[in-house]
C-alpha positions as a Markdown table, in Angstrom:
| # | Residue | x | y | z |
|---|---|---|---|---|
| 1 | Unk | 0.0 | 0.2 | 0.0 |
| 2 | Unk | 1.4 | 3.5 | -0.9 |
| 3 | Unk | 2.1 | 6.2 | 1.8 |
| 4 | Unk | -0.7 | 8.2 | 0.6 |
| 5 | Unk | -3.2 | 5.3 | 0.7 |
| 6 | Unk | -2.0 | 4.6 | 4.2 |
| 7 | Unk | -2.6 | 8.2 | 5.1 |
| 8 | Unk | -6.0 | 8.1 | 3.6 |
| 9 | Unk | -6.8 | 5.0 | 5.4 |
| 10 | Unk | -5.7 | 6.7 | 8.6 |
| 11 | Unk | -8.0 | 9.7 | 7.8 |
| 12 | Unk | -10.9 | 7.1 | 7.4 |
| 13 | Unk | -11.2 | 7.7 | 3.7 |
| 14 | Unk | -11.7 | 4.8 | 1.3 |
| 15 | Unk | -11.2 | 5.9 | -2.3 |
| 16 | Unk | -14.2 | 4.8 | -4.4 |
| 17 | Unk | -14.0 | 3.6 | -7.9 |
| 18 | Unk | -13.2 | 6.5 | -10.1 |
| 19 | Unk | -16.4 | 8.0 | -11.4 |
| 20 | Unk | -17.2 | 7.4 | -15.2 |
| 21 | Unk | -17.6 | 10.4 | -17.6 |
| 22 | Unk | -21.2 | 11.7 | -17.9 |
| 23 | Unk | -20.5 | 12.8 | -21.5 |
| 24 | Unk | -17.6 | 12.6 | -24.2 |
| 25 | Unk | -14.5 | 13.3 | -22.5 |
| 26 | Unk | -11.7 | 11.6 | -20.6 |
| 27 | Unk | -11.4 | 11.9 | -16.8 |
| 28 | Unk | -7.6 | 12.7 | -16.9 |
| 29 | Unk | -5.1 | 13.5 | -19.5 |
| 30 | Unk | -1.2 | 13.7 | -19.0 |
| 31 | Unk | 0.9 | 16.1 | -20.7 |
| 32 | Unk | 4.5 | 15.9 | -19.9 |
| 33 | Unk | 4.8 | 15.7 | -16.1 |
| 34 | Unk | 1.4 | 17.3 | -15.5 |
| 35 | Unk | -1.9 | 15.5 | -15.2 |
| 36 | Unk | -4.9 | 17.7 | -15.9 |
| 37 | Unk | -8.2 | 16.2 | -14.5 |
| 38 | Unk | -11.8 | 16.9 | -15.8 |
| 39 | Unk | -14.4 | 18.5 | -13.4 |
| 40 | Unk | -15.8 | 16.1 | -10.8 |
| 41 | Unk | -18.6 | 16.6 | -8.4 |
| 42 | Unk | -19.8 | 15.2 | -5.1 |
| 43 | Unk | -21.2 | 11.9 | -6.1 |
| 44 | Unk | -21.1 | 8.9 | -3.8 |
| 45 | Unk | -22.0 | 5.5 | -5.3 |
| 46 | Unk | -23.1 | 7.4 | -8.4 |
| 47 | Unk | -25.6 | 9.7 | -6.6 |
| 48 | Unk | -24.9 | 13.2 | -5.8 |
| 49 | Unk | -24.4 | 13.6 | -2.0 |
| 50 | Unk | -26.0 | 17.2 | -2.2 |
| 51 | Unk | -27.9 | 19.0 | -4.9 |
| 52 | Unk | -28.6 | 22.7 | -5.2 |
| 53 | Unk | -27.2 | 26.1 | -4.7 |
| 54 | Unk | -25.0 | 27.1 | -1.8 |
| 55 | Unk | -26.5 | 30.0 | 0.1 |
| 56 | Unk | -30.0 | 29.0 | -0.7 |
| 57 | Unk | -30.5 | 25.0 | -0.6 |
| 58 | Unk | -27.2 | 24.4 | 1.2 |
| 59 | Unk | -25.1 | 26.0 | 3.9 |
| 60 | Unk | -21.4 | 26.9 | 3.6 |
| 61 | Unk | -20.9 | 23.7 | 5.8 |
| 62 | Unk | -22.5 | 21.5 | 3.4 |
| 63 | Unk | -20.8 | 23.0 | 0.5 |
| 64 | Unk | -17.5 | 22.5 | 2.2 |
| 65 | Unk | -18.4 | 18.9 | 2.5 |
| 66 | Unk | -19.4 | 18.7 | -1.0 |
| 67 | Unk | -15.9 | 20.0 | -2.0 |
| 68 | Unk | -14.3 | 17.5 | 0.3 |
| 69 | Unk | -16.3 | 14.7 | -1.4 |
| 70 | Unk | -15.5 | 16.1 | -4.7 |
| 71 | Unk | -11.8 | 16.0 | -4.0 |
| 72 | Unk | -12.0 | 12.3 | -2.9 |
| 73 | Unk | -13.4 | 11.6 | -6.3 |
| 74 | Unk | -10.7 | 13.5 | -7.8 |
| 75 | Unk | -8.1 | 11.4 | -6.1 |
| 76 | Unk | -9.8 | 8.2 | -7.2 |
| 77 | Unk | -9.5 | 9.4 | -10.9 |
| 78 | Unk | -5.9 | 10.3 | -10.3 |
| 79 | Unk | -5.3 | 6.8 | -8.9 |
| 80 | Unk | -6.8 | 5.1 | -11.7 |
| 81 | Unk | -5.0 | 7.4 | -14.2 |
| 82 | Unk | -1.4 | 7.2 | -12.6 |
| 83 | Unk | -1.7 | 4.0 | -10.7 |
| 84 | Unk | -0.1 | 5.2 | -7.5 |
| 85 | Unk | -0.8 | 8.4 | -5.6 |
| 86 | Unk | 2.8 | 8.5 | -4.3 |
| 87 | Unk | 3.7 | 9.7 | -7.7 |
| 88 | Unk | 2.3 | 13.0 | -7.2 |
| 89 | Unk | 5.0 | 15.5 | -6.7 |
| 90 | Unk | 2.9 | 18.3 | -5.9 |
| 91 | Unk | -0.6 | 19.7 | -6.4 |
| 92 | Unk | -0.3 | 22.7 | -8.8 |
| 93 | Unk | -3.8 | 24.3 | -9.2 |
| 94 | Unk | -7.5 | 23.7 | -8.4 |
| 95 | Unk | -10.3 | 25.4 | -10.3 |
| 96 | Unk | -13.4 | 25.3 | -8.2 |
| 97 | Unk | -16.9 | 26.2 | -9.3 |
| 98 | Unk | -19.7 | 26.8 | -6.7 |
| 99 | Unk | -23.4 | 26.6 | -7.6 |
| 100 | Unk | -24.3 | 29.9 | -6.0 |
| 101 | Unk | -27.4 | 31.5 | -4.9 |
| 102 | Unk | -27.8 | 35.2 | -6.0 |
| 103 | Unk | -25.8 | 37.2 | -3.6 |
| 104 | Unk | -23.7 | 34.4 | -2.3 |
| 105 | Unk | -20.0 | 35.4 | -2.1 |
| 106 | Unk | -18.3 | 32.8 | 0.2 |
| 107 | Unk | -17.2 | 30.5 | -2.6 |
| 108 | Unk | -13.5 | 30.4 | -1.1 |
| 109 | Unk | -14.9 | 28.9 | 2.1 |
| 110 | Unk | -16.7 | 26.1 | 0.2 |
| 111 | Unk | -13.7 | 25.3 | -1.8 |
| 112 | Unk | -11.6 | 25.1 | 1.3 |
| 113 | Unk | -13.2 | 21.6 | 1.8 |
| 114 | Unk | -11.0 | 20.5 | -1.1 |
| 115 | Unk | -8.0 | 22.4 | -0.4 |
| 116 | Unk | -7.8 | 21.6 | 3.3 |
| 117 | Unk | -8.0 | 18.0 | 2.6 |
| 118 | Unk | -5.3 | 18.1 | 0.0 |
| 119 | Unk | -3.1 | 19.7 | 2.5 |
| 120 | Unk | -3.9 | 17.0 | 5.2 |
| 121 | Unk | -3.0 | 14.4 | 2.9 |
| 122 | Unk | 0.0 | 15.7 | 1.2 |
| 123 | Unk | 1.3 | 18.3 | 3.6 |
| 124 | Unk | 3.6 | 20.9 | 1.6 |
| 125 | Unk | 3.1 | 19.0 | -1.7 |
| 126 | Unk | -0.7 | 19.5 | -1.2 |
| 127 | Unk | -0.7 | 23.5 | -1.2 |
| 128 | Unk | -1.7 | 24.8 | -4.4 |
| 129 | Unk | -2.8 | 27.8 | -6.6 |
| 130 | Unk | -6.6 | 28.2 | -6.7 |
| 131 | Unk | -9.6 | 29.8 | -8.1 |
| 132 | Unk | -13.1 | 29.7 | -6.6 |
| 133 | Unk | -15.7 | 30.8 | -9.0 |
| 134 | Unk | -19.4 | 31.4 | -8.6 |
| 135 | Unk | -21.6 | 29.5 | -11.0 |
| 136 | Unk | -25.4 | 30.4 | -11.5 |
| 137 | Unk | -25.9 | 26.7 | -12.5 |
| 138 | Unk | -23.8 | 23.5 | -12.6 |
| 139 | Unk | -24.3 | 20.1 | -14.4 |
| 140 | Unk | -27.1 | 17.9 | -12.7 |
| 141 | Unk | -27.7 | 20.6 | -10.1 |
| 142 | Unk | -24.3 | 19.6 | -8.2 |
| 143 | Unk | -23.4 | 22.3 | -5.7 |
| 144 | Unk | -19.6 | 22.1 | -6.5 |
| 145 | Unk | -17.4 | 21.1 | -9.6 |
| 146 | Unk | -13.7 | 21.0 | -9.2 |
| 147 | Unk | -10.9 | 20.2 | -11.6 |
| 148 | Unk | -7.2 | 20.0 | -10.8 |
| 149 | Unk | -3.6 | 19.9 | -12.2 |
| 150 | Unk | -1.0 | 17.8 | -10.5 |
| 151 | Unk | 2.8 | 17.3 | -11.3 |
| 152 | Unk | 3.8 | 13.6 | -11.2 |
| 153 | Unk | 7.2 | 12.1 | -11.0 |
């Protein structure tokens, strides 16, 4: 078992099977030593853990949890794509979208659910550049969609 998978186990996280694409795209693509993921959402066993707009249907805390689950799904995609999460040299960037109610401006606190998990798992290697963007709608009414870029060894 890899060091990262041992760390996940200690945190009580079991990586699911990588989610299958909902349309015509690949879950991840490697270019040189960078891996770009497609956007993922907060599905658990194929069903969205949360639905709706943060600031209307969901609290910031629920949005945070949705972002955390989304990151777990992204890690599952990376594991399937690169084989071993220990190959991740560093997390480079996250692009996070939050399905936001009108007037909701706390997107950074929602996407912290993903960012803080990465730092907990990878330490310094998990610190990354990031954008947290408001969206008036997201596919399937998911509250959060996140894509990421990692550098691999």
